[in-house]
VOBA-1610 file (N, C-alpha, C; in pm, whole numbers, padded with zeros to 5 digits, always signed):
BEGIN
Unk-00716-02693-04986Unk-00760-02785-04876Unk-00728-02935-04924Unk-00642-03008-04855Unk-00602-03145-04891Unk-00706-03233-04822Unk-00720-03349-04878Unk-00809-03461-04830Unk-00732-03592-04820Unk-00793-03676-04729Unk-00743-03810-04709Unk-00849-03924-04754Unk-00838-04009-04826Unk-00945-04102-04860Unk-00929-04226-04780Unk-01030-04251-04704Unk-01037-04387-04624Unk-01149-04478-04645Unk-01145-04595-04637Unk-01274-04680-04660Unk-01290-04757-04532Unk-01418-04774-04511Unk-01460-04857-04377Unk-01602-04914-04421Unk-01600-05052-04402Unk-01724-05108-04430Unk-01763-05088-04582Unk-01669-05086-04669Unk-01703-05084-04808Unk-01732-04933-04852Unk-01746-04844-04766Unk-01771-04705-04810Unk-01650-04623-04788Unk-01637-04518-04875Unk-01519-04437-04878Unk-01560-04300-04818Unk-01477-04263-04733Unk-01495-04124-04654Unk-01372-04031-04690Unk-01404-03920-04720Unk-01313-03818-04750Unk-01299-03726-04624Unk-01190-03726-04558Unk-01173-03653-04443Unk-01084-03532-04474Unk-01150-03409-04449Unk-01088-03285-04478Unk-01005-03245-04359Unk-00873-03292-04354Unk-00793-03267-04240Unk-00767-03122-04200Unk-00760-03034-04301Unk-00736-02896-04257Unk-00861-02835-04191Unk-00980-02879-04240Unk-01098-02837-04200Unk-01109-02876-04035Unk-01070-02997-04007Unk-01086-03053-03872Unk-00986-02976-03785Unk-00870-02947-03853Unk-00772-02870-03784Unk-00818-02733-03743Unk-00894-02674-03840Unk-00955-02537-03811Unk-01063-02563-03691Unk-01141-02651-03682Unk-01237-02684-03590Unk-01164-02695-03459Unk-01048-02761-03459Unk-00982-02793-03336Unk-00932-02654-03284Unk-00871-02573-03364Unk-00830-02448-03333Unk-00931-02361-03266Unk-01049-02359-03321Unk-01161-02276-03270Unk-01197-02322-03133Unk-01215-02457-03120Unk-01252-02517-03011Unk-01141-02483-02895Unk-01020-02483-02936Unk-00912-02447-02829Unk-00929-02301-02791Unk-00962-02219-02884Unk-00970-02085-02851Unk-01098-02054-02752Unk-01217-02129-02779Unk-01322-02117-02686Unk-01301-02168-02554Unk-01211-02277-02538Unk-01174-02320-02407Unk-01087-02223-02332Unk-00994-02168-02415Unk-00913-02062-02335Unk-00991-01933-02291Unk-01096-01900-02370Unk-01172-01787-02357Unk-01279-01802-02267Unk-01307-01931-02226Unk-01428-01964-02128Unk-01408-01899-02000Unk-01501-01843-01937Unk-01486-01764-01812Unk-01442-01872-01714Unk-01344-01838-01613Unk-01287-01913-01510Unk-01406-01954-01400Unk-01373-02050-01330Unk-01469-02082-01215Unk-01480-01959-01129Unk-01592-01948-01056Unk-01618-01836-00966Unk-01499-01800-00887Unk-01458-01674-00870Unk-01330-01633-00791Unk-01370-01657-00653Unk-01265-01673-00567Unk-01281-01665-00426Unk-01318-01528-00372Unk-01418-01526-00276Unk-01450-01398-00228Unk-01348-01321-00146Unk-01370-01195-00143Unk-01276-01105-00043Unk-01314-01116+00090Unk-01437-01143+00132Unk-01490-01134+00267Unk-01597-01242+00288Unk-01615-01269+00423Unk-01731-01344+00462Unk-01792-01274+00593Unk-01922-01296+00606Unk-01993-01233+00710Unk-02006-01319+00832Unk-02064-01256+00946Unk-02076-01334+01068Unk-02162-01458+01056Unk-02095-01579+01100Unk-02175-01706+01083Unk-02107-01765+00953Unk-02032-01707+00873Unk-01965-01763+00767Unk-01832-01845+00803Unk-01787-01916+00709Unk-01675-02003+00751Unk-01593-02031+00631Unk-01468-02068+00650Unk-01372-02129+00545Unk-01343-02254+00578Unk-01385-02357+00504Unk-01348-02508+00517Unk-01198-02519+00461Unk-01167-02653+00483Unk-01015-02676+00440Unk-01005-02653+00292Unk-00896-02585+00261Unk-00848-02546+00124Unk-00938-02427+00067Unk-01034-02382+00140Unk-01101-02247+00097Unk-01025-02134+00143Unk-01038-02022+00071Unk-00966-01900+00100Unk-01050-01774+00074Unk-01006-01666+00122Unk-01038-01530+00094Unk-00931-01470+00010Unk-00960-01397-00098Unk-00861-01330-00165Unk-00891-01173-00183Unk-00789-01097-00176Unk-00802-00960-00189Unk-00852-00912-00317Unk-00930-00801-00334Unk-00982-00763-00464Unk-00874-00759-00570Unk-00758-00714-00536Unk-00657-00700-00629Unk-00574-00824-00663Unk-00619-00939-00595Unk-00561-01070-00625Unk-00427-01083-00553Unk-00367-01006-00478Unk-00231-01013-00430Unk-00213-01097-00315Unk-00323-01099-00230Unk-00311-01163-00095Unk-00430-01257-00069Unk-00414-01369-00003Unk-00513-01453+00013Unk-00490-01513+00164Unk-00611-01547+00224Unk-00616-01617+00361Unk-00670-01741+00343Unk-00593-01855+00362Unk-00627-01987+00331Unk-00638-02078+00444Unk-00758-02154+00453Unk-00751-02259+00563Unk-00689-02377+00515Unk-00582-02410+00571Unk-00496-02530+00531Unk-00538-02658+00581Unk-00497-02766+00522Unk-00535-02896+00559Unk-00474-02933+00696Unk-00377-02867+00749Unk-00314-02889+00859Unk-00364-02813+00982Unk-00475-02750+00950Unk-00536-02677+01054Unk-00487-02529+01085Unk-00404-02486+01000Unk-00349-02358+01016Unk-00405-02246+00932Unk-00440-02147+00964Unk-00503-02018+00886Unk-00384-01937+00842Unk-00351-01922+00707Unk-00239-01855+00664Unk-00269-01744+00568Unk-00213-01611+00596Unk-00222-01518+00517Unk-00091-01504+00431Unk-00110-01504+00294Unk+00009-01503+00204Unk-00002-01381+00107Unk+00106-01340+00054Unk+00119-01250-00053Unk+00191-01304-00161Unk+00170-01244-00281Unk+00240-01289-00416Unk+00385-01300-00394Unk+00437-01191-00334Unk+00584-01172-00318Unk+00642-01182-00180Unk+00550-01167-00083Unk+00596-01170+00070Unk+00586-01306+00125Unk+00541-01400+00065Unk+00532-01545+00120Unk+00429-01540+00241Unk+00455-01622+00340Unk+00362-01622+00455Unk+00368-01484+00529Unk+00261-01399+00543Unk+00267-01283+00624Unk+00220-01307+00759Unk+00119-01392+00784Unk+00072-01409+00922Unk+00004-01547+00930Unk+00005-01622+01050Unk-00066-01724+01072Unk-00084-01742+01231Unk-00166-01806+01294Unk-00166-01839+01432Unk-00087-01946+01466Unk-00022-02013+01376Unk+00068-02122+01397Unk+00022-02243+01467Unk-00105-02284+01411Unk-00167-02393+01470Unk-00131-02521+01384Unk-00164-02632+01439Unk-00145-02764+01363Unk-00242-02865+01418Unk-00357-02855+01351Unk-00478-02934+01393Unk-00488-03064+01326Unk-00591-03140+01355Unk-00622-03274+01288Unk-00766-03275+01276Unk-00799-03370+01155Unk-00940-03375+01125Unk-00988-03256+01041Unk-01116-03243+01041Unk-01188-03135+00958Unk-01169-03009+01043Unk-01083-02906+01000Unk-01081-02782+01073Unk-01133-02672+00986Unk-01211-02580+01038Unk-01264-02466+00963Unk-01237-02336+01048Unk-01236-02231+00984Unk-01226-02096+01036Unk-01362-02022+01026Unk-01417-01973+01128Unk-01554-01920+01141Unk-01544-01785+01215Unk-01653-01706+01186Unk-01685-01582+01261Unk-01797-01610+01343Unk-01779-01621+01475Unk-01894-01648+01570Unk-01989-01535+01593Unk-02110-01570+01650Unk-02212-01467+01672Unk-02152-01365+01771Unk-02055-01398+01849Unk-01987-01307+01939Unk-01893-01211+01880Unk-01853-01242+01758Unk-01775-01150+01691Unk-01621-01204+01697Unk-01602-01320+01727Unk-01478-01387+01728Unk-01426-01447+01598Unk-01314-01450+01549Unk-01264-01546+01450Unk-01208-01662+01524Unk-01246-01781+01482Unk-01210-01890+01552Unk-01171-01998+01458Unk-01074-02100+01505Unk-01041-02211+01429Unk-01112-02340+01509Unk-01182-02409+01441Unk-01277-02497+01517Unk-01263-02641+01442Unk-01240-02756+01529Unk-01227-02883+01469Unk-01366-02929+01456Unk-01374-03050+01383Unk-01500-03119+01357Unk-01580-03144+01483Unk-01515-03172+01598Unk-01598-03208+01713Unk-01646-03086+01788Unk-01608-02964+01732Unk-01658-02835+01790Unk-01554-02775+01871Unk-01438-02839+01913Unk-01342-02768+01992Unk-01282-02650+01910Unk-01258-02545+01996Unk-01192-02427+01941Unk-01052-02439+01964Unk-00973-02435+01851Unk-00821-02444+01859Unk-00763-02309+01898Unk-00828-02209+01832Unk-00754-02080+01834Unk-00877-01967+01819Unk-00859-01849+01880Unk-00972-01755+01869Unk-00897-01608+01869Unk-00960-01523+01790Unk-00897-01388+01791Unk-00923-01298+01928Unk-01017-01349+02010Unk-01042-01285+02140Unk-01118-01152+02107Unk-01195-01129+02005Unk-01263-01000+01987Unk-01415-01030+01996Unk-01486-00967+02099Unk-01607-00973+02119Unk-01674-00847+02120Unk-01585-00721+02090Unk-01637-00591+02113Unk-01712-00532+01994Unk-01838-00486+02017Unk-01914-00420+01908Unk-01944-00511+01792Unk-01957-00630+01831Unk-01994-00730+01721Unk-02139-00709+01687Unk-02168-00740+01551Unk-02308-00723+01509Unk-02339-00828+01394Unk-02465-00838+01362Unk-02497-00940+01258Unk-02415-00915+01126Unk-02385-00780+01108Unk-02308-00746+00980Unk-02159-00757+00980Unk-02108-00817+01107Unk-01962-00816+01115Unk-01895-00903+01001Unk-01789-00848+00947Unk-01734-00929+00820Unk-01577-00940+00864Unk-01525-01044+00793Unk-01385-01075+00784Unk-01347-01055+00630Unk-01245-00987+00613Unk-01208-00964+00472Unk-01054-00948+00456Unk-00995-00970+00338Unk-00862-00953+00301Unk-00861-00829+00220Unk-00783-00731+00255Unk-00779-00602+00196Unk-00674-00594+00096Unk-00665-00505+00002Unk-00578-00477-00098Unk-00433-00431-00057Unk-00425-00387+00087Unk-00307-00350+00150Unk-00248-00470+00215Unk-00302-00590+00212Unk-00232-00698+00282Unk-00264-00725+00425Unk-00387-00678+00461Unk-00434-00697+00602Unk-00568-00793+00605Unk-00574-00861+00704Unk-00699-00938+00742Unk-00757-00840+00845Unk-00891-00819+00812Unk-00957-00703+00898Unk-01106-00765+00929Unk-01131-00753+01068Unk-01252-00784+01112Unk-01333-00661+01146Unk-01437-00631+01079Unk-01509-00501+01110Unk-01657-00516+01133Unk-01720-00448+01202Unk-01888-00449+01224Unk-01940-00338+01128Unk-02075-00340+01141Unk-02151-00264+01045Unk-02128-00107+01059Unk-02090-00064+01183Unk-02060+00065+01206Unk-01926+00113+01161Unk-01843+00025+01105Unk-01709+00049+01049Unk-01609+00042+01166Unk-01635-00007+01281Unk-01528-00026+01391Unk-01441-00158+01343Unk-01320-00123+01356Unk-01225-00244+01320Unk-01190-00312+01462Unk-01240-00438+01461Unk-01241-00516+01587Unk-01104-00585+01588Unk-01040-00618+01489Unk-00922-00707+01477Unk-00853-00689+01359Unk-00709-00680+01337Unk-00650-00665+01236Unk-00514-00730+01235Unk-00474-00807+01140Unk-00336-00864+01131Unk-00295-00852+00977Unk-00161-00861+00962Unk-00114-00846+00818Unk+00009-00760+00802Unk+00019-00694+00698Unk+00137-00611+00667Unk+00144-00495+00753Unk+00032-00424+00799Unk+00027-00317+00888Unk-00075-00342+01009Unk-00041-00425+01093Unk-00147-00473+01196Unk-00195-00372+01286Unk-00120-00277+01311Unk-00168-00161+01409Unk-00278-00072+01355Unk-00385-00058+01434Unk-00501+00029+01394Unk-00450+00171+01424Unk-00445+00256+01329Unk-00396+00395+01345Unk-00462+00482+01257Unk-00436+00609+01261Unk-00508+00709+01180Unk-00647+00719+01201Unk-00730+00722+01098Unk-00879+00757+01108Unk-00944+00652+01209Unk-00918+00521+01208Unk-00981+00419+01276Unk-00940+00441+01431Unk-00821+00471+01455Unk-00764+00485+01596Unk-00837+00606+01643Unk-00848+00708+01585Unk-00919+00840+01628Unk-01060+00802+01657Unk-01133+00734+01565Unk-01275+00695+01589Unk-01291+00607+01709Unk-01195+00504+01718Unk-01211+00407+01825Unk-01195+00482+01966Unk-01092+00567+01971Unk-01083+00642+02092Unk-01215+00732+02127Unk-01274+00793+02036Unk-01373+00879+02043Unk-01497+00788+02101Unk-01511+00671+02037Unk-01627+00588+02084Unk-01600+00537+02220Unk-01483+00515+02274Unk-01455+00482+02399Unk-01498+00592+02502Unk-01519+00708+02456Unk-01554+00822+02550Unk-01703+00843+02558Unk-01784+00771+02478Unk-01928+00783+02468Unk-01999+00786+02605Unk-02078+00874+02640Unk-02142+00898+02751Unk-02089+00985+02864Unk-01954+01027+02840Unk-01891+01110+02934Unk-01948+01249+02938Unk-01928+01316+03049Unk-02012+01444+03058Unk-01925+01562+02986Unk-01994+01661+02954Unk-01939+01783+02897Unk-01893+01882+02996Unk-01780+01936+02966Unk-01721+02053+03054Unk-01640+02137+02967Unk-01675+02278+02946Unk-01605+02362+02868Unk-01457+02375+02899Unk-01381+02358+02793Unk-01236+02378+02813Unk-01155+02247+02859Unk-01228+02138+02878Unk-01168+02003+02922Unk-01146+01898+02811Unk-01049+01819+02828Unk-01018+01723+02717Unk-00986+01588+02771Unk-01056+01550+02876Unk-01054+01411+02943Unk-00950+01402+03039Unk-00948+01273+03100Unk-01017+01163+03066Unk-01162+01165+03131Unk-01187+01258+03219Unk-01325+01269+03279Unk-01418+01336+03207Unk-01387+01466+03173Unk-01486+01550+03096Unk-01432+01592+02959Unk-01511+01624+02874Unk-01464+01667+02737Unk-01552+01794+02687Unk-01493+01887+02618Unk-01571+01975+02534Unk-01543+01913+02397Unk-01610+01985+02294Unk-01597+01931+02159Unk-01468+01934+02101Unk-01375+02043+02128Unk-01247+02042+02070Unk-01153+01960+02151Unk-01191+01941+02281Unk-01111+01840+02355Unk-01100+01702+02301Unk-01238+01661+02273Unk-01249+01535+02213Unk-01165+01520+02082Unk-01194+01612+01984Unk-01132+01611+01853Unk-00971+01612+01865Unk-00935+01681+01966Unk-00782+01694+01975Unk-00731+01554+02035Unk-00780+01506+02128Unk-00732+01373+02186Unk-00746+01267+02074Unk-00853+01288+01999Unk-00877+01183+01888Unk-00769+01187+01784Unk-00731+01316+01754Unk-00612+01327+01649Unk-00493+01274+01704Unk-00457+01289+01842Unk-00348+01228+01903Unk-00345+01082+01907Unk-00464+01024+01938Unk-00473+00880+01938Unk-00459+00821+01812Unk-00483+00901+01691Unk-00449+00848+01565Unk-00308+00867+01520Unk-00224+00919+01610Unk-00091+00906+01583Unk-00025+01053+01554Unk-00094+01152+01537Unk-00035+01283+01520Unk+00003+01367+01652Unk+00120+01410+01659Unk+00165+01484+01779Unk+00120+01633+01751Unk-00004+01662+01794Unk-00068+01785+01747Unk-00117+01857+01875Unk-00113+01995+01869Unk-00191+02072+01977Unk-00107+02071+02111Unk-00181+02150+02215Unk-00134+02140+02341Unk-00258+02121+02441Unk-00212+02078+02551Unk-00316+02056+02663Unk-00257+02102+02789Unk-00336+02138+02878Unk-00297+02184+03010Unk-00270+02059+03124Unk-00291+01939+03065Unk-00280+01818+03158Unk-00413+01763+03175Unk-00413+01634+03213Unk-00539+01551+03248Unk-00628+01631+03351Unk-00752+01623+03294Unk-00866+01683+03389Unk-00827+01820+03429Unk-00767+01892+03337Unk-00732+02048+03362Unk-00791+02133+03250Unk-00834+02246+03271Unk-00890+02326+03159Unk-00786+02384+03093Unk-00809+02383+02947Unk-00712+02443+02858Unk-00655+02353+02757Unk-00684+02377+02634Unk-00616+02301+02512Unk-00647+02377+02388Unk-00586+02329+02276Unk-00612+02379+02133Unk-00756+02391+02109Unk-00810+02506+02083Unk-00953+02524+02072Unk-01006+02492+01928Unk-01130+02478+01899Unk-01182+02436+01779Unk-01151+02533+01655Unk-01145+02669+01683Unk-01126+02761+01577Unk-00971+02757+01540Unk-00881+02722+01635Unk-00754+02701+01607Unk-00721+02579+01526Unk-00801+02458+01556Unk-00780+02339+01489Unk-00832+02366+01341Unk-00928+02461+01314Unk-00961+02470+01181Unk-00865+02554+01095Unk-00818+02656+01158Unk-00726+02748+01093Unk-00580+02701+01092Unk-00538+02624+01181Unk-00400+02584+01210Unk-00328+02524+01086Unk-00216+02566+01051Unk-00130+02537+00934Unk-00084+02386+00952Unk-00076+02347+01078Unk-00045+02199+01109Unk-00145+02101+01070Unk-00270+02153+01037Unk-00379+02066+00984Unk-00423+02142+00861Unk-00339+02128+00754Unk-00371+02215+00637Unk-00472+02170+00529Unk-00515+02046+00551Unk-00599+02003+00451Unk-00747+02025+00471Unk-00796+02134+00402Unk-00928+02184+00406Unk-01005+02109+00294Unk-01133+02059+00325Unk-01212+01987+00231Unk-01345+02045+00213Unk-01399+02043+00093Unk-01537+02085+00073Unk-01630+01992+00149Unk-01729+02054+00212Unk-01833+01984+00289Unk-01892+01865+00209Unk-01917+01885+00092Unk-01985+01783+00015Unk-01879+01661-00011Unk-01746+01686+00000Unk-01652+01577-00010Unk-01609+01518+00123Unk-01673+01540+00231Unk-01645+01501+00358Unk-01632+01341+00358Unk-01540+01270+00444Unk-01559+01126+00450Unk-01529+01098+00604Unk-01528+00976+00627Unk-01511+00918+00766Unk-01376+00964+00805Unk-01374+01021+00939Unk-01249+01063+00998Unk-01217+01205+00972Unk-01312+01272+00896Unk-01273+01424+00888Unk-01339+01498+01005Unk-01282+01620+01037Unk-01336+01700+01137Unk-01426+01813+01068Unk-01548+01824+01111Unk-01658+01893+01064Unk-01668+02014+01162Unk-01669+02151+01113Unk-01676+02248+01209Unk-01801+02341+01171Unk-01851+02395+01279Unk-01972+02487+01272Unk-01950+02621+01350Unk-02029+02718+01314Unk-02038+02844+01391Unk-02191+02817+01450Unk-02198+02798+01574Unk-02340+02777+01621Unk-02410+02908+01657Unk-02339+03021+01630Unk-02409+03149+01635Unk-02402+03209+01493Unk-02505+03214+01417Unk-02507+03243+01278Unk-02478+03391+01256Unk-02466+03478+01370Unk-02447+03621+01353Unk-02291+03639+01352Unk-02213+03536+01381Unk-02064+03557+01389Unk-02014+03487+01268Unk-01887+03504+01235Unk-01810+03441+01125Unk-01700+03352+01163Unk-01701+03304+01297Unk-01597+03224+01352Unk-01627+03076+01343Unk-01548+03001+01414Unk-01568+02864+01429Unk-01593+02838+01591Unk-01701+02774+01622Unk-01722+02751+01767Unk-01759+02617+01804Unk-01770+02523+01708Unk-01793+02373+01737Unk-01723+02287+01630Unk-01689+02174+01675Unk-01633+02067+01591Unk-01672+01924+01636Unk-01680+01847+01533Unk-01730+01698+01547Unk-01650+01608+01459Unk-01626+01491+01506Unk-01560+01383+01430Unk-01663+01313+01343Unk-01643+01322+01204Unk-01745+01266+01118Unk-01718+01115+01105Unk-01824+01040+01108Unk-01830+00889+01109Unk-01856+00824+00971Unk-01905+00927+00892Unk-01976+00866+00758Unk-02111+00842+00775Unk-02177+00833+00652Unk-02327+00795+00650Unk-02399+00917+00724Unk-02363+01039+00732Unk-02428+01144+00784Unk-02434+01151+00925Unk-02340+01066+01006Unk-02332+01065+01144Unk-02192+01127+01186Unk-02199+01185+01330Unk-02075+01239+01371Unk-02083+01198+01517Unk-01970+01199+01587Unk-01948+01196+01734Unk-01901+01318+01787Unk-01977+01366+01891Unk-01953+01514+01946Unk-02004+01528+02082Unk-01969+01646+02137Unk-02032+01694+02273Unk-02038+01835+02268Unk-02154+01895+02299Unk-02164+02047+02298Unk-02228+02107+02417Unk-02288+02023+02525Unk-02355+02093+02618Unk-02371+02002+02741Unk-02376+02062+02852Unk-02373+01988+02976Unk-02503+01887+03000Unk-02604+01932+02925Unk-02732+01852+02934Unk-02730+01723+02862Unk-02642+01704+02771Unk-02622+01579+02690Unk-02482+01528+02684Unk-02472+01403+02725Unk-02324+01343+02726Unk-02266+01337+02584Unk-02139+01307+02577Unk-02073+01274+02453Unk-02161+01153+02374Unk-02180+01190+02252Unk-02284+01097+02177Unk-02266+01092+02023Unk-02327+01014+01962Unk-02327+01010+01814Unk-02472+01064+01776Unk-02468+01157+01669Unk-02582+01211+01609Unk-02565+01232+01461Unk-02675+01288+01393Unk-02667+01319+01272Unk-02603+01459+01255Unk-02535+01481+01138Unk-02480+01606+01122Unk-02600+01708+01096Unk-02712+01662+01073Unk-02820+01762+01056Unk-02877+01798+01185Unk-02828+01776+01287Unk-02896+01803+01425Unk-02890+01951+01443Unk-02794+02032+01379Unk-02788+02170+01398Unk-02857+02241+01277Unk-02920+02362+01290Unk-02999+02421+01190Unk-02909+02459+01083Unk-02944+02448+00962Unk-02856+02472+00835Unk-02809+02630+00843Unk-02879+02711+00910Unk-02828+02850+00930Unk-02695+02863+01001Unk-02679+02765+01086Unk-02556+02772+01180Unk-02449+02686+01118Unk-02466+02599+01024Unk-02341+02541+00966Unk-02277+02611+00869Unk-02146+02600+00895Unk-02041+02670+00817Unk-01966+02606+00702Unk-01997+02467+00693Unk-01944+02381+00596Unk-01798+02387+00599Unk-01736+02384+00708Unk-01597+02384+00702Unk-01547+02242+00740Unk-01451+02184+00665Unk-01395+02041+00702Unk-01246+02049+00697Unk-01181+01979+00790Unk-01045+01946+00793Unk-01027+01799+00783Unk-00926+01755+00702Unk-00888+01618+00709Unk-00756+01590+00774Unk-00762+01551+00892Unk-00627+01534+00970Unk-00541+01422+00923Unk-00613+01314+00872Unk-00530+01194+00815Unk-00569+01184+00664Unk-00499+01244+00583Unk-00534+01250+00431Unk-00497+01109+00372
//
């Protein structure tokens, strides 16, 4: 270790430069290793907002939604550049908000709304706006309904389109062998839901006419080959039962919504509805599940 001798005020100081250099190195390491500032969130809830230069970032860090100083809300990707924006050019203090009605809006400081997503359907206090790992901005409510989506794949399809279609039929009457738009039986609902999700599947006799691909065929059909264990069921799966425990066939199907809920119809006395999967006795449940959208 080398030293340098310096005097100040008549006193001699020996400065160990190599020791100071070591201290500087350690300090540098500590600075580099210090945890970064809090990361931007991936979502905000109803009533939340993004002020100028604030952003939402996807969990994988690849995509971000930024409230720009010029009043434009911009979705960007690391390699895609600008993916989406409402192409606004505001002035003053502009922020993006989720309103109590379920709209995404761009609002100026004076309260004027410059742009809105136009979504007020099924909003709830748990409605969230998020940036997903797939490069979409998604507005969803507590029930999992997707109210609005923009980004790399903006069309709602597959599971969510099937569930959205089924929910639009809530309250419609049961009629054996029918598949809408006026009456439905259980398999008529699941069949039309599959089609709404984008699969060209099954057959029907025409609108408000009797006859379509039945529940037992939907379970056994090789065109829907993905059989799932009941314990592994997830949102968008078709759950099948034999409501007569003395037989071994399939006689009922429901669309599983997640969290133990399903949407289905099974008798004239009750319209198309959402219920718990436990509504049927365990003796009648066959624990058969098909995943139409793997």
